[in-house]
N, CA, C, O and CB atoms as a CASP TS submission, in Angstrom:
PFRMAT TS
TARGET T0000
AUTHOR 0000-0000-0000
METHOD Language model
MODEL 1
PARENT N/A
ATOM      1  N   UNK     1      87.449 119.048  97.884  1.00  0.00           N
ATOM      2  CA  UNK     1      88.876 118.882  97.856  1.00  0.00           C
ATOM      3  C   UNK     1      89.503 119.307  99.190  1.00  0.00           C
ATOM      4  O   UNK     1      90.488 118.721  99.640  1.00  0.00           O
ATOM      5  CB  UNK     1      89.469 119.678  96.704  1.00  0.00           C
ATOM      6  N   UNK     2      88.923 120.321  99.803  1.00  0.00           N
ATOM      7  CA  UNK     2      89.441 120.735 101.107  1.00  0.00           C
ATOM      8  C   UNK     2      89.166 119.684 102.171  1.00  0.00           C
ATOM      9  O   UNK     2      89.944 119.534 103.113  1.00  0.00           O
ATOM     10  CB  UNK     2      88.828 122.069 101.523  1.00  0.00           C
ATOM     11  N   UNK     3      88.070 118.961 102.026  1.00  0.00           N
ATOM     12  CA  UNK     3      87.768 117.894 102.985  1.00  0.00           C
ATOM     13  C   UNK     3      88.804 116.778 102.883  1.00  0.00           C
ATOM     14  O   UNK     3      89.219 116.216 103.896  1.00  0.00           O
ATOM     15  CB  UNK     3      86.348 117.331 102.745  1.00  0.00           C
ATOM     16  N   UNK     4      89.215 116.460 101.670  1.00  0.00           N
ATOM     17  CA  UNK     4      90.235 115.430 101.483  1.00  0.00           C
ATOM     18  C   UNK     4      91.564 115.905 102.057  1.00  0.00           C
ATOM     19  O   UNK     4      92.275 115.136 102.705  1.00  0.00           O
ATOM     20  CB  UNK     4      90.388 115.073  99.986  1.00  0.00           C
ATOM     21  N   UNK     5      91.900 117.169 101.819  1.00  0.00           N
ATOM     22  CA  UNK     5      93.146 117.709 102.366  1.00  0.00           C
ATOM     23  C   UNK     5      93.124 117.702 103.891  1.00  0.00           C
ATOM     24  O   UNK     5      94.132 117.392 104.525  1.00  0.00           O
ATOM     25  CB  UNK     5      93.383 119.135 101.849  1.00  0.00           C
ATOM     26  N   UNK     6      91.990 118.039 104.478  1.00  0.00           N
ATOM     27  CA  UNK     6      91.864 118.019 105.935  1.00  0.00           C
ATOM     28  C   UNK     6      91.998 116.606 106.478  1.00  0.00           C
ATOM     29  O   UNK     6      92.664 116.380 107.489  1.00  0.00           O
ATOM     30  CB  UNK     6      90.525 118.618 106.365  1.00  0.00           C
ATOM     31  N   UNK     7      91.372 115.669 105.811  1.00  0.00           N
ATOM     32  CA  UNK     7      91.444 114.272 106.243  1.00  0.00           C
ATOM     33  C   UNK     7      92.870 113.731 106.136  1.00  0.00           C
ATOM     34  O   UNK     7      93.336 113.028 107.033  1.00  0.00           O
ATOM     35  CB  UNK     7      90.490 113.407 105.408  1.00  0.00           C
ATOM     36  N   UNK     8      93.561 114.053 105.048  1.00  0.00           N
ATOM     37  CA  UNK     8      94.946 113.593 104.884  1.00  0.00           C
ATOM     38  C   UNK     8      95.861 114.219 105.928  1.00  0.00           C
ATOM     39  O   UNK     8      96.768 113.563 106.441  1.00  0.00           O
ATOM     40  CB  UNK     8      95.457 113.923 103.477  1.00  0.00           C
ATOM     41  N   UNK     9      95.622 115.483 106.237  1.00  0.00           N
ATOM     42  CA  UNK     9      96.421 116.135 107.275  1.00  0.00           C
ATOM     43  C   UNK     9      96.190 115.479 108.627  1.00  0.00           C
ATOM     44  O   UNK     9      97.138 115.257 109.381  1.00  0.00           O
ATOM     45  CB  UNK     9      96.088 117.629 107.351  1.00  0.00           C
ATOM     46  N   UNK    10      94.941 115.170 108.935  1.00  0.00           N
ATOM     47  CA  UNK    10      94.629 114.503 110.198  1.00  0.00           C
ATOM     48  C   UNK    10      95.220 113.108 110.272  1.00  0.00           C
ATOM     49  O   UNK    10      95.725 112.705 111.320  1.00  0.00           O
ATOM     50  CB  UNK    10      93.135 114.429 110.393  1.00  0.00           C
ATOM     51  N   UNK    11      95.165 112.368 109.178  1.00  0.00           N
ATOM     52  CA  UNK    11      95.749 111.026 109.161  1.00  0.00           C
ATOM     53  C   UNK    11      97.260 111.083 109.364  1.00  0.00           C
ATOM     54  O   UNK    11      97.827 110.293 110.119  1.00  0.00           O
ATOM     55  CB  UNK    11      95.422 110.316 107.840  1.00  0.00           C
ATOM     56  N   UNK    12      97.895 112.018 108.686  1.00  0.00           N
ATOM     57  CA  UNK    12      99.345 112.146 108.812  1.00  0.00           C
ATOM     58  C   UNK    12      99.743 112.535 110.225  1.00  0.00           C
ATOM     59  O   UNK    12     100.695 111.991 110.784  1.00  0.00           O
ATOM     60  CB  UNK    12      99.877 113.175 107.819  1.00  0.00           C
ATOM     61  N   UNK    13      99.014 113.473 110.797  1.00  0.00           N
ATOM     62  CA  UNK    13      99.315 113.908 112.161  1.00  0.00           C
ATOM     63  C   UNK    13      99.112 112.768 113.157  1.00  0.00           C
ATOM     64  O   UNK    13      99.942 112.560 114.042  1.00  0.00           O
ATOM     65  CB  UNK    13      98.436 115.106 112.546  1.00  0.00           C
ATOM     66  N   UNK    14      98.025 112.041 113.015  1.00  0.00           N
ATOM     67  CA  UNK    14      97.747 110.921 113.915  1.00  0.00           C
ATOM     68  C   UNK    14      98.824 109.845 113.784  1.00  0.00           C
ATOM     69  O   UNK    14      99.274 109.288 114.786  1.00  0.00           O
ATOM     70  CB  UNK    14      96.356 110.323 113.620  1.00  0.00           C
ATOM     71  N   UNK    15      99.234 109.555 112.556  1.00  0.00           N
ATOM     72  CA  UNK    15     100.245 108.519 112.349  1.00  0.00           C
ATOM     73  C   UNK    15     101.587 108.927 112.942  1.00  0.00           C
ATOM     74  O   UNK    15     102.249 108.113 113.586  1.00  0.00           O
ATOM     75  CB  UNK    15     100.402 108.221 110.859  1.00  0.00           C
ATOM     76  N   UNK    16     101.992 110.157 112.739  1.00  0.00           N
ATOM     77  CA  UNK    16     103.282 110.587 113.257  1.00  0.00           C
ATOM     78  C   UNK    16     103.297 110.674 114.780  1.00  0.00           C
ATOM     79  O   UNK    16     104.297 110.324 115.408  1.00  0.00           O
ATOM     80  CB  UNK    16     103.653 111.925 112.665  1.00  0.00           C
ATOM     81  N   UNK    17     102.206 111.133 115.380  1.00  0.00           N
ATOM     82  CA  UNK    17     102.186 111.273 116.830  1.00  0.00           C
ATOM     83  C   UNK    17     101.975 109.940 117.539  1.00  0.00           C
ATOM     84  O   UNK    17     102.523 109.733 118.621  1.00  0.00           O
ATOM     85  CB  UNK    17     101.105 112.244 117.239  1.00  0.00           C
ATOM     86  N   UNK    18     101.200 109.036 116.960  1.00  0.00           N
ATOM     87  CA  UNK    18     100.955 107.764 117.637  1.00  0.00           C
ATOM     88  C   UNK    18     102.078 106.756 117.387  1.00  0.00           C
ATOM     89  O   UNK    18     102.408 105.968 118.272  1.00  0.00           O
ATOM     90  CB  UNK    18      99.627 107.179 117.181  1.00  0.00           C
ATOM     91  N   UNK    19     102.663 106.776 116.192  1.00  0.00           N
ATOM     92  CA  UNK    19     103.713 105.806 115.877  1.00  0.00           C
ATOM     93  C   UNK    19     105.115 106.335 116.172  1.00  0.00           C
ATOM     94  O   UNK    19     106.027 105.562 116.463  1.00  0.00           O
ATOM     95  CB  UNK    19     103.622 105.406 114.422  1.00  0.00           C
ATOM     96  N   UNK    20     105.280 107.640 116.098  1.00  0.00           N
ATOM     97  CA  UNK    20     106.584 108.233 116.409  1.00  0.00           C
ATOM     98  C   UNK    20     107.658 107.802 115.423  1.00  0.00           C
ATOM     99  O   UNK    20     107.463 107.866 114.210  1.00  0.00           O
ATOM    100  CB  UNK    20     107.007 107.859 117.818  1.00  0.00           C
ATOM    101  N   UNK    21     108.784 107.366 115.949  1.00  0.00           N
ATOM    102  CA  UNK    21     109.913 106.986 115.094  1.00  0.00           C
ATOM    103  C   UNK    21     109.728 105.627 114.437  1.00  0.00           C
ATOM    104  O   UNK    21     110.469 105.288 113.514  1.00  0.00           O
ATOM    105  CB  UNK    21     111.187 106.981 115.900  1.00  0.00           C
ATOM    106  N   UNK    22     108.763 104.846 114.887  1.00  0.00           N
ATOM    107  CA  UNK    22     108.552 103.518 114.296  1.00  0.00           C
ATOM    108  C   UNK    22     107.803 103.594 112.968  1.00  0.00           C
ATOM    109  O   UNK    22     107.645 102.575 112.295  1.00  0.00           O
ATOM    110  CB  UNK    22     107.783 102.628 115.268  1.00  0.00           C
ATOM    111  N   UNK    23     107.337 104.792 112.576  1.00  0.00           N
ATOM    112  CA  UNK    23     106.599 104.930 111.314  1.00  0.00           C
ATOM    113  C   UNK    23     107.481 104.589 110.116  1.00  0.00           C
ATOM    114  O   UNK    23     106.992 104.058 109.119  1.00  0.00           O
ATOM    115  CB  UNK    23     106.049 106.357 111.168  1.00  0.00           C
ATOM    116  N   UNK    24     108.772 104.889 110.205  1.00  0.00           N
ATOM    117  CA  UNK    24     109.675 104.634 109.083  1.00  0.00           C
ATOM    118  C   UNK    24     109.903 103.141 108.864  1.00  0.00           C
ATOM    119  O   UNK    24     110.267 102.739 107.759  1.00  0.00           O
ATOM    120  CB  UNK    24     111.009 105.331 109.316  1.00  0.00           C
ATOM    121  N   UNK    25     109.699 102.308 109.886  1.00  0.00           N
ATOM    122  CA  UNK    25     109.844 100.860 109.716  1.00  0.00           C
ATOM    123  C   UNK    25     108.566 100.225 109.179  1.00  0.00           C
ATOM    124  O   UNK    25     108.513  99.012 108.973  1.00  0.00           O
ATOM    125  CB  UNK    25     110.227 100.209 111.042  1.00  0.00           C
ATOM    126  N   UNK    26     107.539 101.036 108.954  1.00  0.00           N
ATOM    127  CA  UNK    26     106.253 100.648 108.355  1.00  0.00           C
ATOM    128  C   UNK    26     105.568  99.485 109.081  1.00  0.00           C
ATOM    129  O   UNK    26     105.491  98.378 108.549  1.00  0.00           O
ATOM    130  CB  UNK    26     106.462 100.274 106.905  1.00  0.00           C
ATOM    131  N   UNK    27     105.073  99.739 110.297  1.00  0.00           N
ATOM    132  CA  UNK    27     104.250  98.718 110.956  1.00  0.00           C
ATOM    133  C   UNK    27     102.907  98.596 110.243  1.00  0.00           C
ATOM    134  O   UNK    27     102.632  99.322 109.289  1.00  0.00           O
ATOM    135  CB  UNK    27     104.038  99.062 112.457  1.00  0.00           C
ATOM    136  N   UNK    28     102.091  97.688 110.706  1.00  0.00           N
ATOM    137  CA  UNK    28     100.817  97.409 110.033  1.00  0.00           C
ATOM    138  C   UNK    28      99.905  98.630 110.010  1.00  0.00           C
ATOM    139  O   UNK    28      99.185  98.834 109.033  1.00  0.00           O
ATOM    140  CB  UNK    28     100.103  96.250 110.717  1.00  0.00           C
ATOM    141  N   UNK    29      99.917  99.439 111.052  1.00  0.00           N
ATOM    142  CA  UNK    29      99.081 100.641 111.086  1.00  0.00           C
ATOM    143  C   UNK    29      99.523 101.651 110.020  1.00  0.00           C
ATOM    144  O   UNK    29      98.693 102.377 109.473  1.00  0.00           O
ATOM    145  CB  UNK    29      99.135 101.288 112.482  1.00  0.00           C
ATOM    146  N   UNK    30     100.800 101.696 109.732  1.00  0.00           N
ATOM    147  CA  UNK    30     101.300 102.600 108.697  1.00  0.00           C
ATOM    148  C   UNK    30     100.779 102.172 107.318  1.00  0.00           C
ATOM    149  O   UNK    30     100.456 103.027 106.494  1.00  0.00           O
ATOM    150  CB  UNK    30     102.849 102.629 108.707  1.00  0.00           C
ATOM    151  N   UNK    31     100.697 100.887 107.061  1.00  0.00           N
ATOM    152  CA  UNK    31     100.136 100.409 105.797  1.00  0.00           C
ATOM    153  C   UNK    31      98.668 100.787 105.656  1.00  0.00           C
ATOM    154  O   UNK    31      98.218 101.152 104.570  1.00  0.00           O
ATOM    155  CB  UNK    31     100.293  98.898 105.688  1.00  0.00           C
ATOM    156  N   UNK    32      97.925 100.700 106.751  1.00  0.00           N
ATOM    157  CA  UNK    32      96.511 101.068 106.724  1.00  0.00           C
ATOM    158  C   UNK    32      96.361 102.564 106.443  1.00  0.00           C
ATOM    159  O   UNK    32      95.528 102.961 105.628  1.00  0.00           O
ATOM    160  CB  UNK    32      95.825 100.696 108.061  1.00  0.00           C
ATOM    161  N   UNK    33      97.157 103.386 107.109  1.00  0.00           N
ATOM    162  CA  UNK    33      97.089 104.838 106.905  1.00  0.00           C
ATOM    163  C   UNK    33      97.474 105.188 105.474  1.00  0.00           C
ATOM    164  O   UNK    33      96.812 106.009 104.839  1.00  0.00           O
ATOM    165  CB  UNK    33      98.011 105.575 107.902  1.00  0.00           C
ATOM    166  N   UNK    34      98.535 104.577 104.961  1.00  0.00           N
ATOM    167  CA  UNK    34      98.968 104.865 103.594  1.00  0.00           C
ATOM    168  C   UNK    34      97.930 104.400 102.574  1.00  0.00           C
ATOM    169  O   UNK    34      97.687 105.089 101.583  1.00  0.00           O
ATOM    170  CB  UNK    34     100.316 104.195 103.312  1.00  0.00           C
ATOM    171  N   UNK    35      97.325 103.258 102.802  1.00  0.00           N
ATOM    172  CA  UNK    35      96.290 102.765 101.885  1.00  0.00           C
ATOM    173  C   UNK    35      95.070 103.667 101.881  1.00  0.00           C
ATOM    174  O   UNK    35      94.506 103.956 100.825  1.00  0.00           O
ATOM    175  CB  UNK    35      95.878 101.349 102.262  1.00  0.00           C
ATOM    176  N   UNK    36      94.667 104.107 103.051  1.00  0.00           N
ATOM    177  CA  UNK    36      93.529 105.018 103.157  1.00  0.00           C
ATOM    178  C   UNK    36      93.837 106.348 102.483  1.00  0.00           C
ATOM    179  O   UNK    36      92.975 106.918 101.815  1.00  0.00           O
ATOM    180  CB  UNK    36      93.157 105.244 104.627  1.00  0.00           C
ATOM    181  N   UNK    37      95.045 106.843 102.650  1.00  0.00           N
ATOM    182  CA  UNK    37      95.442 108.095 102.008  1.00  0.00           C
ATOM    183  C   UNK    37      95.439 107.954 100.481  1.00  0.00           C
ATOM    184  O   UNK    37      95.004 108.867  99.779  1.00  0.00           O
ATOM    185  CB  UNK    37      96.837 108.528 102.498  1.00  0.00           C
ATOM    186  N   UNK    38      95.915 106.830  99.968  1.00  0.00           N
ATOM    187  CA  UNK    38      95.902 106.619  98.515  1.00  0.00           C
ATOM    188  C   UNK    38      94.479 106.512  97.984  1.00  0.00           C
ATOM    189  O   UNK    38      94.180 107.019  96.903  1.00  0.00           O
ATOM    190  CB  UNK    38      96.688 105.357  98.151  1.00  0.00           C
ATOM    191  N   UNK    39      93.601 105.858  98.736  1.00  0.00           N
ATOM    192  CA  UNK    39      92.208 105.743  98.312  1.00  0.00           C
ATOM    193  C   UNK    39      91.526 107.112  98.296  1.00  0.00           C
ATOM    194  O   UNK    39      90.764 107.417  97.378  1.00  0.00           O
ATOM    195  CB  UNK    39      91.446 104.781  99.238  1.00  0.00           C
ATOM    196  N   UNK    40      91.798 107.933  99.308  1.00  0.00           N
ATOM    197  CA  UNK    40      91.232 109.286  99.338  1.00  0.00           C
ATOM    198  C   UNK    40      91.735 110.127  98.176  1.00  0.00           C
ATOM    199  O   UNK    40      90.960 110.855  97.556  1.00  0.00           O
ATOM    200  CB  UNK    40      91.570 109.974 100.657  1.00  0.00           C
ATOM    201  N   UNK    41      93.015 110.035  97.879  1.00  0.00           N
ATOM    202  CA  UNK    41      93.572 110.794  96.756  1.00  0.00           C
ATOM    203  C   UNK    41      92.985 110.310  95.431  1.00  0.00           C
ATOM    204  O   UNK    41      92.700 111.115  94.544  1.00  0.00           O
ATOM    205  CB  UNK    41      95.108 110.673  96.733  1.00  0.00           C
ATOM    206  N   UNK    42      92.808 109.009  95.300  1.00  0.00           N
ATOM    207  CA  UNK    42      92.195 108.476  94.083  1.00  0.00           C
ATOM    208  C   UNK    42      90.774 108.986  93.901  1.00  0.00           C
ATOM    209  O   UNK    42      90.383 109.367  92.798  1.00  0.00           O
ATOM    210  CB  UNK    42      92.196 106.955  94.114  1.00  0.00           C
ATOM    211  N   UNK    43      90.005 108.992  94.981  1.00  0.00           N
ATOM    212  CA  UNK    43      88.634 109.507  94.909  1.00  0.00           C
ATOM    213  C   UNK    43      88.620 110.991  94.582  1.00  0.00           C
ATOM    214  O   UNK    43      87.774 111.442  93.810  1.00  0.00           O
ATOM    215  CB  UNK    43      87.900 109.258  96.225  1.00  0.00           C
ATOM    216  N   UNK    44      89.540 111.760  95.156  1.00  0.00           N
ATOM    217  CA  UNK    44      89.601 113.194  94.874  1.00  0.00           C
ATOM    218  C   UNK    44      89.950 113.456  93.411  1.00  0.00           C
ATOM    219  O   UNK    44      89.399 114.368  92.794  1.00  0.00           O
ATOM    220  CB  UNK    44      90.626 113.872  95.787  1.00  0.00           C
ATOM    221  N   UNK    45      90.849 112.671  92.863  1.00  0.00           N
ATOM    222  CA  UNK    45      91.220 112.836  91.448  1.00  0.00           C
ATOM    223  C   UNK    45      90.052 112.480  90.548  1.00  0.00           C
ATOM    224  O   UNK    45      89.783 113.182  89.573  1.00  0.00           O
ATOM    225  CB  UNK    45      92.443 111.965  91.095  1.00  0.00           C
ATOM    226  N   UNK    46      89.358 111.402  90.862  1.00  0.00           N
ATOM    227  CA  UNK    46      88.212 110.989  90.036  1.00  0.00           C
ATOM    228  C   UNK    46      87.088 112.010  90.111  1.00  0.00           C
ATOM    229  O   UNK    46      86.488 112.337  89.088  1.00  0.00           O
ATOM    230  CB  UNK    46      87.695 109.610  90.478  1.00  0.00           C
ATOM    231  N   UNK    47      86.792 112.520  91.300  1.00  0.00           N
ATOM    232  CA  UNK    47      85.735 113.526  91.438  1.00  0.00           C
ATOM    233  C   UNK    47      86.126 114.810  90.706  1.00  0.00           C
ATOM    234  O   UNK    47      85.289 115.422  90.042  1.00  0.00           O
ATOM    235  CB  UNK    47      85.455 113.821  92.931  1.00  0.00           C
ATOM    236  N   UNK    48      87.373 115.215  90.822  1.00  0.00           N
ATOM    237  CA  UNK    48      87.840 116.391  90.089  1.00  0.00           C
ATOM    238  C   UNK    48      87.736 116.213  88.583  1.00  0.00           C
ATOM    239  O   UNK    48      87.382 117.152  87.870  1.00  0.00           O
ATOM    240  CB  UNK    48      89.269 116.700  90.465  1.00  0.00           C
ATOM    241  N   UNK    49      88.037 115.034  88.100  1.00  0.00           N
ATOM    242  CA  UNK    49      87.926 114.733  86.669  1.00  0.00           C
ATOM    243  C   UNK    49      86.468 114.792  86.221  1.00  0.00           C
ATOM    244  O   UNK    49      86.160 115.359  85.173  1.00  0.00           O
ATOM    245  CB  UNK    49      88.523 113.342  86.358  1.00  0.00           C
ATOM    246  N   UNK    50      85.583 114.216  87.007  1.00  0.00           N
ATOM    247  CA  UNK    50      84.162 114.211  86.647  1.00  0.00           C
ATOM    248  C   UNK    50      83.596 115.630  86.628  1.00  0.00           C
ATOM    249  O   UNK    50      82.806 115.977  85.750  1.00  0.00           O
ATOM    250  CB  UNK    50      83.364 113.339  87.628  1.00  0.00           C
ATOM    251  N   UNK    51      83.999 116.438  87.589  1.00  0.00           N
ATOM    252  CA  UNK    51      83.492 117.812  87.657  1.00  0.00           C
ATOM    253  C   UNK    51      83.970 118.631  86.463  1.00  0.00           C
ATOM    254  O   UNK    51      83.229 119.473  85.957  1.00  0.00           O
ATOM    255  CB  UNK    51      83.934 118.484  88.965  1.00  0.00           C
ATOM    256  N   UNK    52      85.177 118.400  86.014  1.00  0.00           N
ATOM    257  CA  UNK    52      85.743 119.197  84.922  1.00  0.00           C
ATOM    258  C   UNK    52      85.270 118.758  83.532  1.00  0.00           C
ATOM    259  O   UNK    52      85.355 119.540  82.585  1.00  0.00           O
ATOM    260  CB  UNK    52      87.246 119.128  84.978  1.00  0.00           C
ATOM    261  N   UNK    53      84.782 117.546  83.395  1.00  0.00           N
ATOM    262  CA  UNK    53      84.356 117.056  82.078  1.00  0.00           C
ATOM    263  C   UNK    53      83.069 117.745  81.655  1.00  0.00           C
ATOM    264  O   UNK    53      82.107 117.803  82.421  1.00  0.00           O
ATOM    265  CB  UNK    53      84.161 115.523  82.097  1.00  0.00           C
ATOM    266  N   UNK    54      83.053 118.262  80.444  1.00  0.00           N
ATOM    267  CA  UNK    54      81.882 118.974  79.929  1.00  0.00           C
ATOM    268  C   UNK    54      80.735 118.004  79.622  1.00  0.00           C
ATOM    269  O   UNK    54      79.574 118.325  79.873  1.00  0.00           O
ATOM    270  CB  UNK    54      82.255 119.767  78.664  1.00  0.00           C
ATOM    271  N   UNK    55      81.048 116.840  79.090  1.00  0.00           N
ATOM    272  CA  UNK    55      79.982 115.906  78.721  1.00  0.00           C
ATOM    273  C   UNK    55      79.368 115.187  79.918  1.00  0.00           C
ATOM    274  O   UNK    55      78.354 114.508  79.756  1.00  0.00           O
ATOM    275  CB  UNK    55      80.513 114.889  77.753  1.00  0.00           C
ATOM    276  N   UNK    56      79.940 115.311  81.101  1.00  0.00           N
ATOM    277  CA  UNK    56      79.367 114.704  82.296  1.00  0.00           C
ATOM    278  C   UNK    56      78.599 115.703  83.155  1.00  0.00           C
ATOM    279  O   UNK    56      78.081 115.337  84.210  1.00  0.00           O
ATOM    280  CB  UNK    56      80.456 114.066  83.116  1.00  0.00           C
ATOM    281  N   UNK    57      78.518 116.940  82.726  1.00  0.00           N
ATOM    282  CA  UNK    57      77.796 117.954  83.494  1.00  0.00           C
ATOM    283  C   UNK    57      76.294 117.828  83.281  1.00  0.00           C
ATOM    284  O   UNK    57      75.828 117.386  82.231  1.00  0.00           O
ATOM    285  CB  UNK    57      78.266 119.360  83.104  1.00  0.00           C
ATOM    286  N   UNK    58      75.569 118.218  84.285  1.00  0.00           N
ATOM    287  CA  UNK    58      74.114 118.188  84.222  1.00  0.00           C
ATOM    288  C   UNK    58      73.623 119.382  83.426  1.00  0.00           C
ATOM    289  O   UNK    58      74.003 120.525  83.682  1.00  0.00           O
ATOM    290  CB  UNK    58      73.496 118.182  85.637  1.00  0.00           C
ATOM    291  N   UNK    59      72.787 119.098  82.476  1.00  0.00           N
ATOM    292  CA  UNK    59      72.184 120.168  81.684  1.00  0.00           C
ATOM    293  C   UNK    59      70.680 120.135  81.912  1.00  0.00           C
ATOM    294  O   UNK    59      69.961 119.355  81.288  1.00  0.00           O
ATOM    295  CB  UNK    59      72.528 120.018  80.161  1.00  0.00           C
ATOM    296  N   UNK    60      70.230 120.964  82.785  1.00  0.00           N
ATOM    297  CA  UNK    60      68.802 121.028  83.078  1.00  0.00           C
ATOM    298  C   UNK    60      68.056 121.746  81.971  1.00  0.00           C
ATOM    299  O   UNK    60      68.508 122.776  81.471  1.00  0.00           O
ATOM    300  CB  UNK    60      68.558 121.726  84.413  1.00  0.00           C
ATOM    301  N   UNK    61      66.937 121.208  81.599  1.00  0.00           N
ATOM    302  CA  UNK    61      66.121 121.805  80.544  1.00  0.00           C
ATOM    303  C   UNK    61      64.842 122.323  81.186  1.00  0.00           C
ATOM    304  O   UNK    61      64.134 121.591  81.878  1.00  0.00           O
ATOM    305  CB  UNK    61      65.806 120.771  79.400  1.00  0.00           C
ATOM    306  N   UNK    62      64.565 123.580  80.948  1.00  0.00           N
ATOM    307  CA  UNK    62      63.374 124.194  81.467  1.00  0.00           C
ATOM    308  C   UNK    62      62.397 124.326  80.318  1.00  0.00           C
ATOM    309  O   UNK    62      62.633 125.068  79.364  1.00  0.00           O
ATOM    310  CB  UNK    62      63.676 125.566  82.126  1.00  0.00           C
ATOM    311  N   UNK    63      61.326 123.615  80.417  1.00  0.00           N
ATOM    312  CA  UNK    63      60.308 123.649  79.351  1.00  0.00           C
ATOM    313  C   UNK    63      59.230 124.643  79.734  1.00  0.00           C
ATOM    314  O   UNK    63      58.526 124.462  80.727  1.00  0.00           O
ATOM    315  CB  UNK    63      59.688 122.234  79.108  1.00  0.00           C
ATOM    316  N   UNK    64      59.110 125.668  78.959  1.00  0.00           N
ATOM    317  CA  UNK    64      58.106 126.699  79.212  1.00  0.00           C
ATOM    318  C   UNK    64      57.172 126.707  78.020  1.00  0.00           C
ATOM    319  O   UNK    64      57.605 126.844  76.876  1.00  0.00           O
ATOM    320  CB  UNK    64      58.758 128.116  79.444  1.00  0.00           C
ATOM    321  N   UNK    65      55.917 126.561  78.291  1.00  0.00           N
ATOM    322  CA  UNK    65      54.940 126.616  77.206  1.00  0.00           C
ATOM    323  C   UNK    65      54.162 127.918  77.330  1.00  0.00           C
ATOM    324  O   UNK    65      53.649 128.262  78.395  1.00  0.00           O
ATOM    325  CB  UNK    65      53.978 125.380  77.239  1.00  0.00           C
ATOM    326  N   UNK    66      54.091 128.616  76.234  1.00  0.00           N
ATOM    327  CA  UNK    66      53.383 129.893  76.226  1.00  0.00           C
ATOM    328  C   UNK    66      51.935 129.595  75.817  1.00  0.00           C
ATOM    329  O   UNK    66      51.683 128.984  74.779  1.00  0.00           O
ATOM    330  CB  UNK    66      54.069 130.940  75.241  1.00  0.00           C
ATOM    331  N   UNK    67      51.003 130.035  76.646  1.00  0.00           N
ATOM    332  CA  UNK    67      49.604 129.840  76.354  1.00  0.00           C
ATOM    333  C   UNK    67      48.979 131.192  76.051  1.00  0.00           C
ATOM    334  O   UNK    67      49.151 132.164  76.787  1.00  0.00           O
ATOM    335  CB  UNK    67      48.882 129.140  77.525  1.00  0.00           C
ATOM    336  N   UNK    68      48.265 131.222  74.967  1.00  0.00           N
ATOM    337  CA  UNK    68      47.593 132.492  74.599  1.00  0.00           C
ATOM    338  C   UNK    68      46.313 132.597  75.410  1.00  0.00           C
ATOM    339  O   UNK    68      45.550 131.636  75.504  1.00  0.00           O
ATOM    340  CB  UNK    68      47.281 132.564  73.046  1.00  0.00           C
ATOM    341  N   UNK    69      46.084 133.741  75.985  1.00  0.00           N
ATOM    342  CA  UNK    69      44.858 133.964  76.751  1.00  0.00           C
ATOM    343  C   UNK    69      43.815 134.612  75.899  1.00  0.00           C
ATOM    344  O   UNK    69      42.710 134.879  76.372  1.00  0.00           O
ATOM    345  CB  UNK    69      45.126 134.814  77.974  1.00  0.00           C
TER
END
């Protein structure tokens, strides 16, 4: 989740510094940045949902057989 936050911060900073005041008029680069940000947020929400679901967690089974000597 921190990686997504870092990436979104970098995208926002790059968009504001490279586009300046023209960002509000939404040039084509702004659409690309916004689409990428929405895709990253969607992936972060889905990964967070998968991690929190109990039935999607990995349950490792350790099989130990006791042998009499």
